[in-house]
Biotite code that builds the C-alpha atoms (Angstrom):
import biotite.structure as struc

atoms = struc.array([
    struc.Atom([-2.235, 11.562, -2.759], chain_id="A", res_id=1, res_name="MET", atom_name="CA", element="C"),
    struc.Atom([-4.445, 9.762, -5.254], chain_id="A", res_id=2, res_name="ARG", atom_name="CA", element="C"),
    struc.Atom([-7.547, 9.246, -3.126], chain_id="A", res_id=3, res_name="PHE", atom_name="CA", element="C"),
    struc.Atom([-9.981, 9.414, -6.071], chain_id="A", res_id=4, res_name="ASP", atom_name="CA", element="C"),
    struc.Atom([-8.230, 6.440, -7.653], chain_id="A", res_id=5, res_name="GLU", atom_name="CA", element="C"),
    struc.Atom([-8.103, 4.644, -4.321], chain_id="A", res_id=6, res_name="ALA", atom_name="CA", element="C"),
    struc.Atom([-11.838, 5.061, -3.688], chain_id="A", res_id=7, res_name="THR", atom_name="CA", element="C"),
    struc.Atom([-12.594, 3.786, -7.203], chain_id="A", res_id=8, res_name="ASP", atom_name="CA", element="C"),
    struc.Atom([-10.340, 0.784, -6.661], chain_id="A", res_id=9, res_name="LEU", atom_name="CA", element="C"),
    struc.Atom([-11.869, -0.072, -3.264], chain_id="A", res_id=10, res_name="PHE", atom_name="CA", element="C"),
    struc.Atom([-15.363, 0.155, -4.763], chain_id="A", res_id=11, res_name="ARG", atom_name="CA", element="C"),
    struc.Atom([-14.287, -2.181, -7.575], chain_id="A", res_id=12, res_name="GLN", atom_name="CA", element="C"),
    struc.Atom([-12.941, -4.626, -5.004], chain_id="A", res_id=13, res_name="ILE", atom_name="CA", element="C"),
    struc.Atom([-16.226, -4.506, -3.062], chain_id="A", res_id=14, res_name="LEU", atom_name="CA", element="C"),
    struc.Atom([-18.124, -5.184, -6.296], chain_id="A", res_id=15, res_name="THR", atom_name="CA", element="C"),
    struc.Atom([-15.836, -8.150, -7.009], chain_id="A", res_id=16, res_name="ALA", atom_name="CA", element="C"),
    struc.Atom([-16.430, -9.415, -3.455], chain_id="A", res_id=17, res_name="LEU", atom_name="CA", element="C"),
    struc.Atom([-20.220, -9.252, -3.838], chain_id="A", res_id=18, res_name="ALA", atom_name="CA", element="C"),
    struc.Atom([-20.504, -13.027, -4.318], chain_id="A", res_id=19, res_name="ASN", atom_name="CA", element="C"),
    struc.Atom([-17.835, -13.957, -1.784], chain_id="A", res_id=20, res_name="VAL", atom_name="CA", element="C"),
    struc.Atom([-19.219, -15.032, 1.622], chain_id="A", res_id=21, res_name="PRO", atom_name="CA", element="C"),
    struc.Atom([-18.321, -12.677, 4.477], chain_id="A", res_id=22, res_name="THR", atom_name="CA", element="C"),
    struc.Atom([-17.665, -15.420, 7.034], chain_id="A", res_id=23, res_name="GLY", atom_name="CA", element="C"),
    struc.Atom([-14.269, -16.600, 5.774], chain_id="A", res_id=24, res_name="GLY", atom_name="CA", element="C"),
    struc.Atom([-11.010, -16.665, 7.717], chain_id="A", res_id=25, res_name="PRO", atom_name="CA", element="C"),
    struc.Atom([-9.756, -13.444, 6.066], chain_id="A", res_id=26, res_name="VAL", atom_name="CA", element="C"),
    struc.Atom([-11.951, -10.360, 6.608], chain_id="A", res_id=27, res_name="PRO", atom_name="CA", element="C"),
    struc.Atom([-11.700, -9.017, 3.032], chain_id="A", res_id=28, res_name="TYR", atom_name="CA", element="C"),
    struc.Atom([-15.041, -7.219, 3.154], chain_id="A", res_id=29, res_name="HIS", atom_name="CA", element="C"),
    struc.Atom([-14.463, -5.465, 6.471], chain_id="A", res_id=30, res_name="ALA", atom_name="CA", element="C"),
    struc.Atom([-10.905, -4.453, 5.608], chain_id="A", res_id=31, res_name="VAL", atom_name="CA", element="C"),
    struc.Atom([-11.971, -3.095, 2.220], chain_id="A", res_id=32, res_name="THR", atom_name="CA", element="C"),
    struc.Atom([-14.828, -1.076, 3.736], chain_id="A", res_id=33, res_name="HIS", atom_name="CA", element="C"),
    struc.Atom([-12.387, 0.273, 6.311], chain_id="A", res_id=34, res_name="GLY", atom_name="CA", element="C"),
    struc.Atom([-9.804, 1.247, 3.686], chain_id="A", res_id=35, res_name="ARG", atom_name="CA", element="C"),
    struc.Atom([-12.514, 2.873, 1.571], chain_id="A", res_id=36, res_name="LEU", atom_name="CA", element="C"),
    struc.Atom([-13.571, 4.831, 4.658], chain_id="A", res_id=37, res_name="SER", atom_name="CA", element="C"),
    struc.Atom([-10.017, 6.127, 5.159], chain_id="A", res_id=38, res_name="HIS", atom_name="CA", element="C"),
    struc.Atom([-9.763, 7.214, 1.517], chain_id="A", res_id=39, res_name="ALA", atom_name="CA", element="C"),
    struc.Atom([-13.153, 8.961, 1.630], chain_id="A", res_id=40, res_name="LEU", atom_name="CA", element="C"),
    struc.Atom([-12.215, 10.688, 4.884], chain_id="A", res_id=41, res_name="PHE", atom_name="CA", element="C"),
    struc.Atom([-8.974, 11.948, 3.331], chain_id="A", res_id=42, res_name="ALA", atom_name="CA", element="C"),
    struc.Atom([-11.028, 13.378, 0.451], chain_id="A", res_id=43, res_name="LYS", atom_name="CA", element="C"),
    struc.Atom([-13.264, 15.216, 2.892], chain_id="A", res_id=44, res_name="GLY", atom_name="CA", element="C"),
    struc.Atom([-16.264, 12.962, 2.255], chain_id="A", res_id=45, res_name="GLU", atom_name="CA", element="C"),
    struc.Atom([-16.959, 12.497, 5.930], chain_id="A", res_id=46, res_name="VAL", atom_name="CA", element="C"),
    struc.Atom([-20.516, 11.114, 5.922], chain_id="A", res_id=47, res_name="ASP", atom_name="CA", element="C"),
    struc.Atom([-19.764, 8.398, 3.348], chain_id="A", res_id=48, res_name="PRO", atom_name="CA", element="C"),
    struc.Atom([-16.570, 7.623, 5.310], chain_id="A", res_id=49, res_name="ALA", atom_name="CA", element="C"),
    struc.Atom([-18.633, 7.144, 8.476], chain_id="A", res_id=50, res_name="ALA", atom_name="CA", element="C"),
    struc.Atom([-21.021, 4.813, 6.637], chain_id="A", res_id=51, res_name="ASN", atom_name="CA", element="C"),
    struc.Atom([-18.167, 2.674, 5.286], chain_id="A", res_id=52, res_name="GLU", atom_name="CA", element="C"),
    struc.Atom([-16.464, 2.493, 8.692], chain_id="A", res_id=53, res_name="MET", atom_name="CA", element="C"),
    struc.Atom([-19.777, 1.519, 10.294], chain_id="A", res_id=54, res_name="TRP", atom_name="CA", element="C"),
    struc.Atom([-20.106, -1.297, 7.741], chain_id="A", res_id=55, res_name="GLU", atom_name="CA", element="C"),
    struc.Atom([-16.537, -2.430, 8.517], chain_id="A", res_id=56, res_name="ALA", atom_name="CA", element="C"),
    struc.Atom([-17.358, -2.465, 12.231], chain_id="A", res_id=57, res_name="LEU", atom_name="CA", element="C"),
    struc.Atom([-20.587, -4.432, 11.717], chain_id="A", res_id=58, res_name="GLN", atom_name="CA", element="C"),
    struc.Atom([-18.834, -7.044, 9.571], chain_id="A", res_id=59, res_name="LEU", atom_name="CA", element="C"),
    struc.Atom([-16.034, -7.365, 12.122], chain_id="A", res_id=60, res_name="SER", atom_name="CA", element="C"),
    struc.Atom([-18.561, -7.814, 14.923], chain_id="A", res_id=61, res_name="MET", atom_name="CA", element="C"),
    struc.Atom([-20.427, -10.492, 12.952], chain_id="A", res_id=62, res_name="GLN", atom_name="CA", element="C"),
    struc.Atom([-17.148, -12.338, 12.359], chain_id="A", res_id=63, res_name="ALA", atom_name="CA", element="C"),
    struc.Atom([-15.952, -11.916, 15.957], chain_id="A", res_id=64, res_name="GLY", atom_name="CA", element="C"),
    struc.Atom([-12.778, -10.256, 14.633], chain_id="A", res_id=65, res_name="ASP", atom_name="CA", element="C"),
    struc.Atom([-11.398, -8.531, 17.732], chain_id="A", res_id=66, res_name="LYS", atom_name="CA", element="C"),
    struc.Atom([-8.765, -6.483, 15.901], chain_id="A", res_id=67, res_name="SER", atom_name="CA", element="C"),
    struc.Atom([-11.301, -5.491, 13.257], chain_id="A", res_id=68, res_name="GLY", atom_name="CA", element="C"),
    struc.Atom([-13.727, -4.353, 15.938], chain_id="A", res_id=69, res_name="ILE", atom_name="CA", element="C"),
    struc.Atom([-11.006, -2.236, 17.543], chain_id="A", res_id=70, res_name="ALA", atom_name="CA", element="C"),
    struc.Atom([-10.051, -0.729, 14.170], chain_id="A", res_id=71, res_name="ALA", atom_name="CA", element="C"),
    struc.Atom([-13.676, 0.081, 13.368], chain_id="A", res_id=72, res_name="GLY", atom_name="CA", element="C"),
    struc.Atom([-14.267, 1.712, 16.744], chain_id="A", res_id=73, res_name="LEU", atom_name="CA", element="C"),
    struc.Atom([-11.078, 3.774, 16.392], chain_id="A", res_id=74, res_name="ARG", atom_name="CA", element="C"),
    struc.Atom([-12.116, 4.883, 12.906], chain_id="A", res_id=75, res_name="GLY", atom_name="CA", element="C"),
    struc.Atom([-15.592, 5.898, 14.058], chain_id="A", res_id=76, res_name="LEU", atom_name="CA", element="C"),
    struc.Atom([-14.060, 7.756, 17.011], chain_id="A", res_id=77, res_name="TYR", atom_name="CA", element="C"),
    struc.Atom([-11.819, 9.751, 14.651], chain_id="A", res_id=78, res_name="ASP", atom_name="CA", element="C"),
    struc.Atom([-14.624, 10.521, 12.208], chain_id="A", res_id=79, res_name="ILE", atom_name="CA", element="C"),
    struc.Atom([-17.092, 11.650, 14.878], chain_id="A", res_id=80, res_name="HIS", atom_name="CA", element="C"),
    struc.Atom([-14.471, 13.740, 16.636], chain_id="A", res_id=81, res_name="ARG", atom_name="CA", element="C"),
    struc.Atom([-13.622, 15.424, 13.337], chain_id="A", res_id=82, res_name="TYR", atom_name="CA", element="C"),
    struc.Atom([-17.318, 16.176, 12.731], chain_id="A", res_id=83, res_name="MET", atom_name="CA", element="C"),
    struc.Atom([-17.525, 17.827, 16.144], chain_id="A", res_id=84, res_name="GLY", atom_name="CA", element="C"),
    struc.Atom([-19.824, 15.099, 17.475], chain_id="A", res_id=85, res_name="LYS", atom_name="CA", element="C"),
    struc.Atom([-17.918, 14.815, 20.725], chain_id="A", res_id=86, res_name="PHE", atom_name="CA", element="C"),
    struc.Atom([-20.423, 12.790, 22.805], chain_id="A", res_id=87, res_name="PRO", atom_name="CA", element="C"),
    struc.Atom([-20.594, 10.160, 20.046], chain_id="A", res_id=88, res_name="GLU", atom_name="CA", element="C"),
    struc.Atom([-16.803, 10.194, 19.677], chain_id="A", res_id=89, res_name="ALA", atom_name="CA", element="C"),
    struc.Atom([-16.446, 9.684, 23.432], chain_id="A", res_id=90, res_name="ALA", atom_name="CA", element="C"),
    struc.Atom([-18.892, 6.757, 23.280], chain_id="A", res_id=91, res_name="ASP", atom_name="CA", element="C"),
    struc.Atom([-16.768, 5.098, 20.586], chain_id="A", res_id=92, res_name="PHE", atom_name="CA", element="C"),
    struc.Atom([-13.637, 5.718, 22.696], chain_id="A", res_id=93, res_name="ALA", atom_name="CA", element="C"),
    struc.Atom([-15.313, 3.988, 25.670], chain_id="A", res_id=94, res_name="VAL", atom_name="CA", element="C"),
    struc.Atom([-16.290, 1.022, 23.496], chain_id="A", res_id=95, res_name="ARG", atom_name="CA", element="C"),
    struc.Atom([-12.730, 0.904, 22.122], chain_id="A", res_id=96, res_name="LEU", atom_name="CA", element="C"),
    struc.Atom([-11.344, 0.919, 25.668], chain_id="A", res_id=97, res_name="SER", atom_name="CA", element="C"),
    struc.Atom([-13.629, -1.983, 26.577], chain_id="A", res_id=98, res_name="GLU", atom_name="CA", element="C"),
    struc.Atom([-12.623, -3.876, 23.426], chain_id="A", res_id=99, res_name="GLN", atom_name="CA", element="C"),
    struc.Atom([-8.919, -3.391, 24.129], chain_id="A", res_id=100, res_name="LEU", atom_name="CA", element="C"),
    struc.Atom([-9.427, -4.625, 27.700], chain_id="A", res_id=101, res_name="ALA", atom_name="CA", element="C"),
    struc.Atom([-11.023, -7.804, 26.276], chain_id="A", res_id=102, res_name="LYS", atom_name="CA", element="C"),
    struc.Atom([-7.988, -8.149, 24.007], chain_id="A", res_id=103, res_name="MET", atom_name="CA", element="C"),
    struc.Atom([-5.699, -7.919, 27.076], chain_id="A", res_id=104, res_name="ASP", atom_name="CA", element="C"),
    struc.Atom([-4.075, -4.626, 26.076], chain_id="A", res_id=105, res_name="VAL", atom_name="CA", element="C"),
    struc.Atom([-4.450, -2.756, 29.387], chain_id="A", res_id=106, res_name="PRO", atom_name="CA", element="C"),
    struc.Atom([-2.257, 0.266, 28.623], chain_id="A", res_id=107, res_name="ALA", atom_name="CA", element="C"),
    struc.Atom([-4.194, 1.035, 25.445], chain_id="A", res_id=108, res_name="ASP", atom_name="CA", element="C"),
    struc.Atom([-7.515, 0.364, 27.180], chain_id="A", res_id=109, res_name="ALA", atom_name="CA", element="C"),
    struc.Atom([-6.576, 2.850, 29.900], chain_id="A", res_id=110, res_name="GLU", atom_name="CA", element="C"),
    struc.Atom([-5.487, 5.439, 27.326], chain_id="A", res_id=111, res_name="PHE", atom_name="CA", element="C"),
    struc.Atom([-8.824, 5.224, 25.475], chain_id="A", res_id=112, res_name="TRP", atom_name="CA", element="C"),
    struc.Atom([-10.834, 5.450, 28.703], chain_id="A", res_id=113, res_name="ALA", atom_name="CA", element="C"),
    struc.Atom([-8.949, 8.654, 29.510], chain_id="A", res_id=114, res_name="LYS", atom_name="CA", element="C"),
    struc.Atom([-9.368, 9.883, 25.932], chain_id="A", res_id=115, res_name="GLN", atom_name="CA", element="C"),
    struc.Atom([-13.134, 9.427, 26.219], chain_id="A", res_id=116, res_name="ALA", atom_name="CA", element="C"),
    struc.Atom([-13.137, 11.589, 29.342], chain_id="A", res_id=117, res_name="ALA", atom_name="CA", element="C"),
    struc.Atom([-10.976, 14.235, 27.624], chain_id="A", res_id=118, res_name="ARG", atom_name="CA", element="C"),
    struc.Atom([-13.291, 14.425, 24.626], chain_id="A", res_id=119, res_name="VAL", atom_name="CA", element="C"),
    struc.Atom([-16.371, 14.682, 26.855], chain_id="A", res_id=120, res_name="ARG", atom_name="CA", element="C"),
    struc.Atom([-14.751, 17.468, 28.897], chain_id="A", res_id=121, res_name="ALA", atom_name="CA", element="C"),
    struc.Atom([-13.556, 19.377, 25.832], chain_id="A", res_id=122, res_name="GLY", atom_name="CA", element="C"),
    struc.Atom([-9.993, 19.195, 24.634], chain_id="A", res_id=123, res_name="GLU", atom_name="CA", element="C"),
    struc.Atom([-7.691, 22.207, 24.983], chain_id="A", res_id=124, res_name="PRO", atom_name="CA", element="C"),
    struc.Atom([-6.913, 24.309, 21.908], chain_id="A", res_id=125, res_name="LEU", atom_name="CA", element="C"),
    struc.Atom([-3.244, 23.343, 22.187], chain_id="A", res_id=126, res_name="CYS", atom_name="CA", element="C"),
    struc.Atom([-2.471, 19.834, 23.321], chain_id="A", res_id=127, res_name="ARG", atom_name="CA", element="C"),
    struc.Atom([0.985, 18.386, 23.950], chain_id="A", res_id=128, res_name="VAL", atom_name="CA", element="C"),
    struc.Atom([1.508, 14.668, 23.480], chain_id="A", res_id=129, res_name="ILE", atom_name="CA", element="C"),
    struc.Atom([4.599, 12.630, 24.337], chain_id="A", res_id=130, res_name="PHE", atom_name="CA", element="C"),
    struc.Atom([5.564, 9.283, 22.812], chain_id="A", res_id=131, res_name="PHE", atom_name="CA", element="C"),
    struc.Atom([7.836, 7.229, 25.025], chain_id="A", res_id=132, res_name="ILE", atom_name="CA", element="C"),
    struc.Atom([8.852, 3.756, 23.868], chain_id="A", res_id=133, res_name="ASN", atom_name="CA", element="C"),
    struc.Atom([6.012, 3.827, 21.321], chain_id="A", res_id=134, res_name="GLU", atom_name="CA", element="C"),
    struc.Atom([3.394, 4.568, 24.026], chain_id="A", res_id=135, res_name="GLN", atom_name="CA", element="C"),
    struc.Atom([1.409, 7.834, 23.862], chain_id="A", res_id=136, res_name="GLN", atom_name="CA", element="C"),
    struc.Atom([1.074, 10.034, 26.974], chain_id="A", res_id=137, res_name="TYR", atom_name="CA", element="C"),
    struc.Atom([-0.617, 13.314, 27.807], chain_id="A", res_id=138, res_name="GLU", atom_name="CA", element="C"),
    struc.Atom([1.520, 15.886, 29.646], chain_id="A", res_id=139, res_name="VAL", atom_name="CA", element="C"),
    struc.Atom([0.103, 15.017, 33.068], chain_id="A", res_id=140, res_name="ASN", atom_name="CA", element="C"),
    struc.Atom([0.604, 11.290, 32.503], chain_id="A", res_id=141, res_name="ASP", atom_name="CA", element="C"),
    struc.Atom([4.297, 11.203, 31.476], chain_id="A", res_id=142, res_name="VAL", atom_name="CA", element="C"),
    struc.Atom([6.150, 8.695, 33.678], chain_id="A", res_id=143, res_name="PRO", atom_name="CA", element="C"),
    struc.Atom([9.631, 9.247, 35.058], chain_id="A", res_id=144, res_name="ALA", atom_name="CA", element="C"),
    struc.Atom([12.132, 8.372, 32.346], chain_id="A", res_id=145, res_name="LEU", atom_name="CA", element="C"),
    struc.Atom([15.188, 6.222, 32.719], chain_id="A", res_id=146, res_name="GLU", atom_name="CA", element="C"),
    struc.Atom([15.988, 5.262, 29.161], chain_id="A", res_id=147, res_name="ARG", atom_name="CA", element="C"),
    struc.Atom([14.011, 5.159, 25.944], chain_id="A", res_id=148, res_name="GLY", atom_name="CA", element="C"),
    struc.Atom([12.907, 7.102, 22.909], chain_id="A", res_id=149, res_name="LYS", atom_name="CA", element="C"),
    struc.Atom([10.696, 10.150, 23.260], chain_id="A", res_id=150, res_name="ALA", atom_name="CA", element="C"),
    struc.Atom([8.987, 12.383, 20.736], chain_id="A", res_id=151, res_name="ALA", atom_name="CA", element="C"),
    struc.Atom([7.111, 15.576, 21.486], chain_id="A", res_id=152, res_name="LEU", atom_name="CA", element="C"),
    struc.Atom([4.088, 16.544, 19.403], chain_id="A", res_id=153, res_name="CYS", atom_name="CA", element="C"),
    struc.Atom([2.295, 19.852, 19.652], chain_id="A", res_id=154, res_name="ILE", atom_name="CA", element="C"),
    struc.Atom([-1.174, 19.590, 18.156], chain_id="A", res_id=155, res_name="CYS", atom_name="CA", element="C"),
    struc.Atom([-1.996, 23.227, 17.480], chain_id="A", res_id=156, res_name="ALA", atom_name="CA", element="C"),
    struc.Atom([-5.282, 22.739, 15.658], chain_id="A", res_id=157, res_name="GLU", atom_name="CA", element="C"),
    struc.Atom([-8.349, 22.376, 17.816], chain_id="A", res_id=158, res_name="SER", atom_name="CA", element="C"),
    struc.Atom([-10.983, 19.770, 17.220], chain_id="A", res_id=159, res_name="SER", atom_name="CA", element="C"),
    struc.Atom([-13.495, 22.519, 18.047], chain_id="A", res_id=160, res_name="ALA", atom_name="CA", element="C"),
    struc.Atom([-12.430, 24.273, 14.857], chain_id="A", res_id=161, res_name="ALA", atom_name="CA", element="C"),
    struc.Atom([-13.468, 21.139, 12.973], chain_id="A", res_id=162, res_name="GLY", atom_name="CA", element="C"),
    struc.Atom([-9.991, 20.123, 11.861], chain_id="A", res_id=163, res_name="LEU", atom_name="CA", element="C"),
    struc.Atom([-8.097, 17.367, 13.598], chain_id="A", res_id=164, res_name="VAL", atom_name="CA", element="C"),
    struc.Atom([-4.642, 16.500, 12.404], chain_id="A", res_id=165, res_name="ARG", atom_name="CA", element="C"),
    struc.Atom([-3.794, 12.870, 12.932], chain_id="A", res_id=166, res_name="ARG", atom_name="CA", element="C"),
    struc.Atom([-1.163, 12.275, 15.597], chain_id="A", res_id=167, res_name="VAL", atom_name="CA", element="C"),
    struc.Atom([0.937, 10.285, 13.153], chain_id="A", res_id=168, res_name="ASP", atom_name="CA", element="C"),
    struc.Atom([1.191, 13.311, 10.859], chain_id="A", res_id=169, res_name="ALA", atom_name="CA", element="C"),
    struc.Atom([2.223, 15.482, 13.793], chain_id="A", res_id=170, res_name="ALA", atom_name="CA", element="C"),
    struc.Atom([4.872, 12.960, 14.825], chain_id="A", res_id=171, res_name="ARG", atom_name="CA", element="C"),
    struc.Atom([6.258, 12.931, 11.303], chain_id="A", res_id=172, res_name="HIS", atom_name="CA", element="C"),
    struc.Atom([6.422, 16.730, 11.136], chain_id="A", res_id=173, res_name="ALA", atom_name="CA", element="C"),
    struc.Atom([8.392, 16.894, 14.391], chain_id="A", res_id=174, res_name="VAL", atom_name="CA", element="C"),
    struc.Atom([11.061, 14.574, 13.065], chain_id="A", res_id=175, res_name="GLY", atom_name="CA", element="C"),
    struc.Atom([12.702, 11.456, 14.422], chain_id="A", res_id=176, res_name="PRO", atom_name="CA", element="C"),
    struc.Atom([12.541, 10.690, 18.110], chain_id="A", res_id=177, res_name="ALA", atom_name="CA", element="C"),
    struc.Atom([15.684, 11.346, 20.091], chain_id="A", res_id=178, res_name="GLY", atom_name="CA", element="C"),
    struc.Atom([17.372, 8.996, 22.500], chain_id="A", res_id=179, res_name="GLU", atom_name="CA", element="C"),
    struc.Atom([17.073, 9.866, 26.165], chain_id="A", res_id=180, res_name="ILE", atom_name="CA", element="C"),
])
């Protein structure tokens, strides 16, 4: 991946946006800070990534952008979990759960409330995740299946070791979901 070029480009965009008001109908500033955060995170520049994601969250909160707030909270959760700052990560997961409840997405809100509890308790070294009809479930939460698509992901790397592989990458490595 070309993350060095991406970070340079996002910084150029932020410079170009310097004189553009942040209160417009399209959240250019927040989205650009968020994308810059993702590129920095991929490069291993975790502290600058956290700062950019925090800025994206603040801008989204100022604008009242519900989806932007959720994206910022999710990004800060991922970054803090990666850094091994589990209490802070759990706090962001709780805030994300509350935000998703306000957005009337109860299944996701419930997932993030449970995720906060998991992170606080300490995640296992090997975690198995199921995706059924595009919804993520832990082993103990898998519902009875009638018909749908399921994918199994085994996340072998522990967050305690300081390396968290994104679930999407794990899903991709497993291959396409099979019909049940």
